[in-house]
Kinemage of the C-alpha trace (Angstrom):
@kinemage 1
@onewidth
@group {chain A} dominant
@subgroup {mainchain}
@vectorlist {calphas} color= white
{ca met a 1} P -13.954 -7.648 -8.777
{ca glu a 2} L -13.605 -7.210 -5.289
{ca asn a 3} L -16.455 -7.541 -2.675
{ca phe a 4} L -17.872 -3.960 -2.000
{ca ser a 5} L -20.721 -2.414 -0.106
{ca ala a 6} L -22.552 0.396 -1.755
{ca tyr a 7} L -23.872 2.377 1.111
{ca ile a 8} L -24.522 6.240 0.744
{ca pro a 9} L -27.458 7.510 2.617
{ca thr a 10} L -26.843 11.284 2.237
{ca asp a 11} L -29.880 13.174 0.552
{ca leu a 12} L -28.307 15.471 -1.717
{ca arg a 13} L -29.940 18.608 -3.222
{ca phe a 14} L -28.254 20.259 -6.091
{ca gly a 15} L -28.879 23.660 -7.806
{ca lys a 16} L -29.635 27.441 -7.551
{ca gly a 17} L -31.630 28.057 -4.471
{ca cys a 18} L -31.586 24.645 -3.076
{ca ala a 19} L -30.228 25.632 0.615
{ca gly a 20} L -33.494 27.493 0.947
{ca glu a 21} L -34.877 23.853 2.194
{ca ile a 22} L -32.528 23.750 5.309
{ca gly a 23} L -34.813 25.151 7.581
{ca val a 24} L -37.530 22.761 7.010
{ca ile a 25} L -35.336 19.800 6.716
{ca ala a 26} L -33.562 20.728 10.070
{ca arg a 27} L -36.499 21.206 12.021
{ca gln a 28} L -36.830 17.207 11.996
{ca tyr a 29} L -33.511 16.901 13.810
{ca gly a 30} L -34.254 19.167 16.837
{ca lys a 31} L -34.467 22.650 18.140
{ca lys a 32} L -30.894 23.763 18.317
{ca ala a 33} L -28.071 23.773 15.844
{ca leu a 34} L -24.315 24.165 15.969
{ca leu a 35} L -23.385 26.243 12.881
{ca ile a 36} L -19.789 25.755 11.847
{ca tyr a 37} L -17.803 27.780 9.173
{ca gly a 38} L -14.414 29.030 8.291
{ca lys a 39} L -12.731 32.723 8.056
{ca gly a 40} L -15.576 34.598 6.584
{ca ser a 41} L -15.835 33.731 2.837
{ca val a 42} L -19.330 32.196 3.709
{ca lys a 43} L -20.505 35.722 4.453
{ca lys a 44} L -19.396 37.153 1.382
{ca asn a 45} L -20.972 34.406 -0.930
{ca gly a 46} L -24.283 34.569 0.454
{ca ala a 47} L -24.255 31.088 1.950
{ca tyr a 48} L -24.167 32.343 5.636
{ca asp a 49} L -27.066 34.767 5.382
{ca thr a 50} L -29.063 32.034 3.360
{ca val a 51} L -28.517 29.388 5.884
{ca val a 52} L -29.299 31.690 8.841
{ca lys a 53} L -32.291 33.216 7.254
{ca tyr a 54} L -33.982 29.840 6.798
{ca leu a 55} L -33.126 28.334 10.071
{ca lys a 56} L -34.371 31.357 11.998
{ca ser a 57} L -37.663 31.070 9.857
{ca ala a 58} L -37.836 27.512 10.946
{ca gly a 59} L -37.429 28.706 14.715
{ca ile a 60} L -34.051 26.970 15.082
{ca pro a 61} L -31.626 28.935 17.226
{ca ile a 62} L -28.087 28.551 16.449
{ca val a 63} L -24.689 28.684 18.256
{ca glu a 64} L -21.637 29.664 16.049
{ca tyr a 65} L -18.318 28.165 15.736
{ca ser a 66} L -16.066 30.216 13.155
{ca gly a 67} L -12.425 30.126 12.070
{ca ile a 68} L -12.023 26.398 10.710
{ca lys a 69} L -8.457 26.519 8.866
{ca ser a 70} L -7.992 25.494 5.292
{ca asn a 71} L -6.004 22.457 6.544
{ca pro a 72} L -8.148 21.686 9.505
{ca val a 73} L -6.618 21.209 13.052
{ca ile a 74} L -7.710 19.206 15.934
{ca asp a 75} L -7.552 22.107 18.248
{ca asp a 76} L -10.681 23.616 16.521
{ca val a 77} L -12.559 20.271 16.435
{ca arg a 78} L -11.934 19.956 20.355
{ca lys a 79} L -13.183 23.588 21.059
{ca ala a 80} L -16.124 23.290 18.593
{ca thr a 81} L -17.116 20.069 20.270
{ca lys a 82} L -16.974 21.847 23.783
{ca leu a 83} L -19.157 24.553 22.535
{ca gly a 84} L -21.730 21.999 20.892
{ca ala a 85} L -21.908 19.794 24.028
{ca glu a 86} L -22.355 22.923 26.524
{ca ser a 87} L -25.025 24.532 24.107
{ca lys a 88} L -26.967 21.181 24.020
{ca ala a 89} L -27.013 21.484 19.982
{ca glu a 90} L -28.942 18.665 18.396
{ca met a 91} L -27.673 18.909 15.091
{ca ile a 92} L -24.652 20.519 13.210
{ca ile a 93} L -24.773 22.685 10.255
{ca ala a 94} L -21.520 22.984 8.293
{ca val a 95} L -21.440 25.890 5.786
{ca gly a 96} L -17.987 25.624 3.740
{ca gly a 97} L -15.728 23.548 1.904
{ca gly a 98} L -13.891 20.376 2.798
{ca ser a 99} L -12.071 21.360 5.803
{ca val a 100} L -15.199 22.687 7.369
{ca ile a 101} L -17.432 19.680 6.651
{ca asp a 102} L -14.453 17.355 7.496
{ca ser a 103} L -14.045 18.956 10.937
{ca ala a 104} L -18.017 18.937 11.288
{ca lys a 105} L -17.906 15.024 10.790
{ca ile a 106} L -15.428 14.473 13.508
{ca ile a 107} L -17.260 16.899 15.848
{ca ser a 108} L -20.739 15.145 14.874
{ca val a 109} L -19.263 11.776 16.488
{ca ser a 110} L -17.264 13.401 19.546
{ca ile a 111} L -20.247 15.128 21.065
{ca pro a 112} L -22.653 12.261 21.932
{ca gly a 113} L -20.152 10.277 23.952
{ca asn a 114} L -18.237 13.239 25.129
{ca his a 115} L -14.966 11.793 23.163
{ca asp a 116} L -11.898 13.541 22.229
{ca gly a 117} L -11.771 13.885 18.452
{ca trp a 118} L -8.059 12.807 18.282
{ca asp a 119} L -8.918 9.684 20.448
{ca ile a 120} L -11.477 8.604 17.762
{ca val a 121} L -9.276 9.539 14.797
{ca lys a 122} L -6.554 7.400 16.238
{ca gly a 123} L -8.950 4.538 16.772
{ca lys a 124} L -8.430 4.675 20.691
{ca val a 125} L -12.256 5.066 21.086
{ca gln a 126} L -15.384 3.845 18.981
{ca pro a 127} L -18.282 6.084 18.591
{ca ser a 128} L -21.544 4.652 18.741
{ca ser a 129} L -23.716 7.543 17.499
{ca ala a 130} L -23.579 11.041 15.795
{ca leu a 131} L -25.313 14.205 15.787
{ca pro a 132} L -27.121 14.693 12.522
{ca leu a 133} L -24.873 16.728 10.146
{ca leu a 134} L -26.323 19.118 7.385
{ca ala a 135} L -23.789 20.290 4.781
{ca val a 136} L -23.822 23.444 2.605
{ca leu a 137} L -20.987 23.239 0.260
{ca thr a 138} L -18.990 26.231 -1.087
{ca leu a 139} L -15.911 24.703 -2.539
{ca ala a 140} L -15.971 22.181 -5.119
{ca ala a 141} L -13.085 19.780 -4.417
{ca thr a 142} L -13.031 17.215 -1.751
{ca gly a 143} L -16.355 15.072 -2.237
{ca thr a 144} L -16.914 15.159 1.575
{ca glu a 145} L -20.377 16.221 1.142
{ca met a 146} L -21.221 12.626 0.110
{ca asn a 147} L -18.933 10.377 1.834
{ca pro a 148} L -18.236 9.289 5.481
{ca thr a 149} L -14.443 10.415 5.765
{ca gly a 150} L -12.897 13.340 7.638
{ca val a 151} L -9.230 14.376 7.583
{ca val a 152} L -7.696 16.517 10.358
{ca gln a 153} L -3.972 17.240 11.465
{ca asn a 154} L -2.336 17.644 14.867
{ca his a 155} L 0.442 19.763 14.823
{ca glu a 156} L 1.596 18.679 18.345
{ca thr a 157} L 2.055 14.915 17.232
{ca glu a 158} L 2.992 16.072 13.671
{ca glu a 159} L 0.431 13.727 12.004
{ca lys a 160} L -2.497 14.364 9.659
{ca leu a 161} L -4.803 11.594 9.222
{ca gly a 162} L -8.102 10.518 7.712
{ca tyr a 163} L -10.853 8.840 9.650
{ca arg a 164} L -13.786 7.050 8.207
{ca asn a 165} L -17.036 5.967 9.887
{ca pro a 166} L -20.514 5.489 8.490
{ca phe a 167} L -22.032 7.697 11.175
{ca met a 168} L -20.130 10.529 9.363
{ca phe a 169} L -22.251 10.676 6.414
{ca pro a 170} L -24.069 13.885 6.006
{ca arg a 171} L -27.850 13.425 6.507
{ca his a 172} L -28.563 16.182 3.785
{ca ser a 173} L -26.135 18.235 1.509
{ca phe a 174} L -26.946 21.233 -0.307
{ca leu a 175} L -24.882 22.035 -3.337
{ca asp a 176} L -25.537 25.425 -5.061
{ca pro a 177} L -22.994 26.418 -7.485
{ca thr a 178} L -23.650 30.069 -7.090
{ca phe a 179} L -22.015 29.828 -3.661
{ca thr a 180} L -18.642 28.700 -5.449
{ca ile a 181} L -18.651 31.836 -7.848
{ca ser a 182} L -16.855 33.848 -5.572
{ca val a 183} L -14.032 31.160 -5.076
{ca pro a 184} L -10.660 32.650 -6.381
{ca lys a 185} L -8.734 31.187 -9.500
{ca asn a 186} L -6.083 29.408 -7.488
{ca tyr a 187} L -8.502 27.508 -5.115
{ca thr a 188} L -10.705 26.816 -7.821
{ca ala a 189} L -7.740 25.201 -9.742
{ca phe a 190} L -6.735 23.376 -6.359
{ca gly a 191} L -10.232 21.958 -6.390
{ca ile a 192} L -10.216 20.696 -9.939
{ca ala a 193} L -7.004 18.889 -9.146
{ca asp a 194} L -8.295 17.292 -6.107
{ca leu a 195} L -11.169 15.781 -7.800
{ca val a 196} L -8.726 14.726 -10.624
{ca ala a 197} L -6.382 13.215 -7.849
{ca his a 198} L -9.319 11.358 -6.154
{ca cys a 199} L -10.290 9.671 -9.779
{ca leu a 200} L -6.567 8.584 -9.977
{ca glu a 201} L -6.459 7.182 -6.324
{ca ala a 202} L -9.580 5.044 -7.309
{ca phe a 203} L -8.001 3.886 -10.583
{ca phe a 204} L -4.614 2.710 -9.058
{ca ala a 205} L -6.333 0.475 -6.342
{ca lys a 206} L -5.771 -3.133 -6.924
{ca gly a 207} L -8.497 -5.065 -8.448
{ca ser a 208} L -10.242 -5.570 -11.832
{ca ala a 209} L -13.311 -3.110 -12.012
{ca pro a 210} L -13.675 -2.051 -15.552
{ca leu a 211} L -16.836 -0.061 -15.356
{ca ser a 212} L -15.602 1.840 -12.258
{ca asp a 213} L -12.435 2.556 -14.298
{ca arg a 214} L -14.402 4.107 -16.955
{ca val a 215} L -16.505 6.338 -14.449
{ca ala a 216} L -13.251 7.335 -13.013
{ca val a 217} L -11.809 8.622 -16.315
{ca ser a 218} L -15.190 10.183 -17.477
{ca val a 219} L -14.695 12.439 -14.201
{ca ile a 220} L -11.177 13.341 -15.119
{ca gln a 221} L -12.298 13.979 -18.714
{ca glu a 222} L -15.048 16.379 -17.306
{ca ala a 223} L -12.568 18.363 -15.160
{ca met a 224} L -10.097 18.374 -18.010
{ca glu a 225} L -12.655 19.812 -20.365
{ca ala a 226} L -14.589 22.191 -17.953
{ca gly a 227} L -11.852 23.031 -15.748
{ca pro a 228} L -9.666 25.296 -17.843
{ca leu a 229} L -12.968 26.966 -19.198
{ca leu a 230} L -14.017 27.778 -15.887
{ca leu a 231} L -10.574 29.415 -14.885
{ca glu a 232} L -11.034 31.689 -17.896
{ca asn a 233} L -14.689 32.470 -16.635
{ca leu a 234} L -14.973 32.154 -13.041
{ca thr a 235} L -18.623 33.371 -12.975
{ca asp a 236} L -19.863 30.992 -15.602
{ca tyr a 237} L -22.752 29.201 -13.531
{ca glu a 238} L -22.732 25.984 -15.821
{ca leu a 239} L -19.159 25.391 -15.655
{ca arg a 240} L -19.124 25.801 -11.665
{ca ala a 241} L -22.094 23.218 -11.733
{ca arg a 242} L -20.339 20.862 -13.779
{ca ile a 243} L -17.040 21.069 -11.613
{ca met a 244} L -19.222 20.858 -8.253
{ca trp a 245} L -21.080 17.742 -9.551
{ca ala a 246} L -17.720 16.184 -10.807
{ca ser a 247} L -16.155 16.771 -7.542
{ca thr a 248} L -19.043 15.014 -5.724
{ca leu a 249} L -18.789 11.914 -8.248
{ca ala a 250} L -15.017 11.675 -7.765
{ca leu a 251} L -15.346 10.647 -4.181
{ca asn a 252} L -18.864 9.164 -3.269
{ca gly a 253} L -17.486 5.653 -4.151
{ca tyr a 254} L -18.502 5.125 -7.720
{ca thr a 255} L -15.007 5.530 -9.073
{ca gly a 256} L -13.895 2.782 -6.924
{ca phe a 257} L -16.381 0.110 -6.342
{ca gly a 258} L -14.882 -3.317 -6.982
{ca arg a 259} L -11.225 -2.089 -6.107
{ca ile a 260} L -9.468 -2.791 -2.884
{ca tyr a 261} L -10.544 -0.061 -0.124
{ca asn a 262} L -12.038 2.150 -3.047
{ca gly a 263} L -8.754 3.600 -3.786
{ca asp a 264} L -5.035 3.511 -3.072
{ca trp a 265} L -4.654 6.909 -1.195
{ca gly a 266} L -0.721 6.883 -1.061
{ca val a 267} L -0.611 10.303 -2.975
{ca his a 268} L -2.890 11.807 -0.307
{ca ala a 269} L -0.647 10.462 2.650
{ca leu a 270} L 2.412 12.051 0.981
{ca gly a 271} L 0.525 15.294 0.432
{ca his a 272} L -0.694 15.540 3.632
{ca val a 273} L 2.709 15.805 4.890
{ca leu a 274} L 3.473 18.768 2.687
{ca ser a 275} L 0.149 20.242 4.049
{ca leu a 276} L 0.953 19.645 7.801
{ca leu a 277} L 4.475 21.088 7.743
{ca phe a 278} L 4.230 23.904 5.139
{ca asp a 279} L 0.395 24.563 5.100
{ca val a 280} L 0.378 23.843 1.330
{ca pro a 281} L -3.136 23.714 -0.049
{ca his a 282} L -4.416 20.262 -0.096
{ca gly a 283} L -4.964 20.454 -3.810
{ca ala a 284} L -1.587 21.769 -4.459
{ca ser a 285} L 0.142 19.092 -2.493
{ca leu a 286} L -1.454 16.460 -4.830
{ca thr a 287} L -0.198 18.047 -7.989
{ca ile a 288} L 3.217 17.987 -6.428
{ca val a 289} L 3.170 14.607 -5.700
{ca tyr a 290} L 1.326 12.815 -8.195
{ca pro a 291} L 3.627 13.093 -11.314
{ca ala a 292} L 6.464 11.925 -9.010
{ca trp a 293} L 4.472 8.919 -7.642
{ca leu a 294} L 3.590 7.950 -11.409
{ca lys a 295} L 7.194 8.356 -12.518
{ca tyr a 296} L 8.385 6.208 -9.278
{ca his a 297} L 5.771 3.551 -10.313
{ca ser a 298} L 6.267 3.793 -14.067
{ca glu a 299} L 7.805 0.133 -14.443
{ca lys a 300} L 6.013 -1.668 -11.797
{ca gly a 301} L 2.627 0.068 -12.551
{ca lys a 302} L 3.310 -0.078 -16.490
{ca glu a 303} L 0.361 -2.013 -17.241
{ca arg a 304} L -1.867 0.221 -15.378
{ca ile a 305} L -0.504 3.425 -16.442
{ca glu a 306} L -0.862 2.199 -20.047
{ca lys a 307} L -4.612 1.575 -19.267
{ca leu a 308} L -5.113 5.071 -18.078
{ca gly a 309} L -3.212 6.528 -21.010
{ca thr a 310} L -5.299 4.471 -23.339
{ca leu a 311} L -8.860 5.362 -21.854
{ca leu a 312} L -7.945 9.116 -21.068
{ca phe a 313} L -5.427 10.053 -23.936
{ca asn a 314} L -6.057 7.567 -26.376
{ca asn a 315} L -2.271 6.789 -26.119
{ca pro a 316} L -0.765 3.957 -24.006
{ca ser a 317} L 2.525 5.436 -23.771
{ca val a 318} L 3.477 5.586 -20.096
{ca glu a 319} L 5.647 8.718 -20.664
{ca asn a 320} L 3.096 10.367 -22.419
{ca thr a 321} L 0.257 9.447 -19.880
{ca ile a 322} L 2.367 10.868 -17.043
{ca leu a 323} L 3.397 13.877 -19.053
{ca gly a 324} L -0.416 14.476 -19.781
{ca ile a 325} L -1.597 14.448 -16.302
{ca glu a 326} L 1.470 16.752 -15.181
{ca gln a 327} L 0.885 19.207 -18.202
{ca phe a 328} L -2.846 19.358 -17.275
{ca phe a 329} L -1.790 20.472 -13.587
{ca val a 330} L 0.439 23.021 -14.999
{ca lys a 331} L -2.281 24.312 -17.304
{ca ile a 332} L -4.682 25.179 -14.793
{ca gly a 333} L -2.036 26.853 -12.653
{ca cys a 334} L -0.906 24.185 -9.826
{ca pro a 335} L 2.515 23.584 -8.752
{ca val a 336} L 4.373 20.354 -9.764
{ca arg a 337} L 7.408 21.006 -7.965
{ca leu a 338} L 8.377 21.449 -4.184
{ca ala a 339} L 10.138 24.878 -5.028
{ca glu a 340} L 6.863 26.046 -6.653
{ca ala a 341} L 5.214 25.785 -3.543
{ca gly a 342} L 8.058 27.560 -1.524
{ca ile a 343} L 9.365 24.196 -0.050
{ca ala a 344} L 13.307 24.612 0.021
{ca ser a 345} L 15.398 21.310 -0.796
{ca ser a 346} L 16.799 21.671 2.619
{ca ala a 347} L 13.467 20.678 4.027
{ca lys a 348} L 13.735 17.248 2.641
{ca ser a 349} L 15.012 15.481 5.898
{ca lys a 350} L 12.345 17.091 7.823
{ca ile a 351} L 9.587 15.780 5.312
{ca ile a 352} L 11.171 12.313 5.416
{ca glu a 353} L 10.946 12.281 9.245
{ca val a 354} L 7.504 13.331 9.282
{ca met a 355} L 6.627 10.725 6.506
{ca lys a 356} L 8.025 8.035 8.592
{ca lys a 357} L 6.021 9.120 11.721
{ca asn a 358} L 2.827 9.109 9.544
{ca ser a 359} L 3.663 5.821 7.889
{ca ser a 360} L 2.878 7.462 4.508
{ca ser a 361} L 1.777 4.671 2.213
{ca gly a 362} L -0.871 3.690 -0.033
{ca thr a 363} L -3.256 0.573 0.528
{ca ser a 364} L -2.373 -1.152 -2.823
{ca trp a 365} L 1.131 0.383 -3.751
{ca leu a 366} L 2.722 -0.020 -0.587
{ca leu a 367} L 5.576 2.444 0.524
{ca thr a 368} L 8.055 2.289 3.153
{ca ala a 369} L 10.934 4.827 4.551
{ca glu a 370} L 13.015 3.466 1.843
{ca asp a 371} L 10.846 4.944 -0.922
{ca tyr a 372} L 10.788 8.570 0.383
{ca pro a 373} L 14.095 9.831 -0.654
{ca glu a 374} L 13.532 9.069 -4.370
{ca leu a 375} L 10.036 10.194 -4.387
{ca leu a 376} L 11.201 13.574 -2.897
{ca arg a 377} L 13.941 13.884 -5.518
{ca leu a 378} L 11.155 13.383 -8.354
{ca met a 379} L 9.298 16.212 -6.791
{ca glu a 380} L 12.171 18.599 -7.059
């Protein structure tokens, strides 16, 4: 096993009504909050009203920034940072899915030192503190509620990058599955795909960590069992709860402890380019890339894919394992080809150009510009 540090300081509350505790908890961090959310779904699912109600009852005034996009952009991070600084917010409350919480994380480390968020992401400045962040999750997918990573894109530079900093762990996260019941079928499926992809990224990192392997595979099995059932009954609380908790476990470290960088992340790097250029939902970008990535590494990664097949499908066949993953994505209604996401073959040269600009690669399975054309061919 590789050396690792298991540090997860987030206080996570799970279950019906848990967000009702947010007012009392927030009071320990100050007297004013910057409330961040997306385009309005939080006002339909009850999360916004719940949070505002309990913050007001605790005597905490709020200033709001709304409109965070599903593929978050640095412009929103900058605007919200300016608002938070000018209003002298002492904490950040993020109500939404991964895009909202990821944005809030970067905002939280930007405000104290008056830093530009993109300079932080690019490593030009190193934040030394963060505003306390409280997260109310409304979409089960990314696991951002219990990790210190945020992803944001910059259309001006044509980059979509992840940034990790221990200061960005949410202090508290509230996971009430009832807030996810209104999520439509397609985005529910994309979230399921995202959590599976996170486990696969951990599984394919270099290093020997048999226990972490079994954790990762168990989470995938949970998604494969509960996911299709949920998509047939979107209002089922227990199924929503199972997927919500699975998505958290998929990316809070436990699937990758003992492996290099806790994951490979090459598929995410490639998928980020599709989201950046074509606004493909994050989970959908991963279901397009993963089958192609596995096929591309079917010889070099034969032993690892066979191990996955044995644990997941009780069949070590490389071909069967790749097909099983791909068929699951198809079963839950996710695209597995570029054309299925509306991406024309003529766009390949632009995709390769931006992959080069982003140096899209994994940490264990390294990729260069020479690999991109064949990977894209396998996505067609």
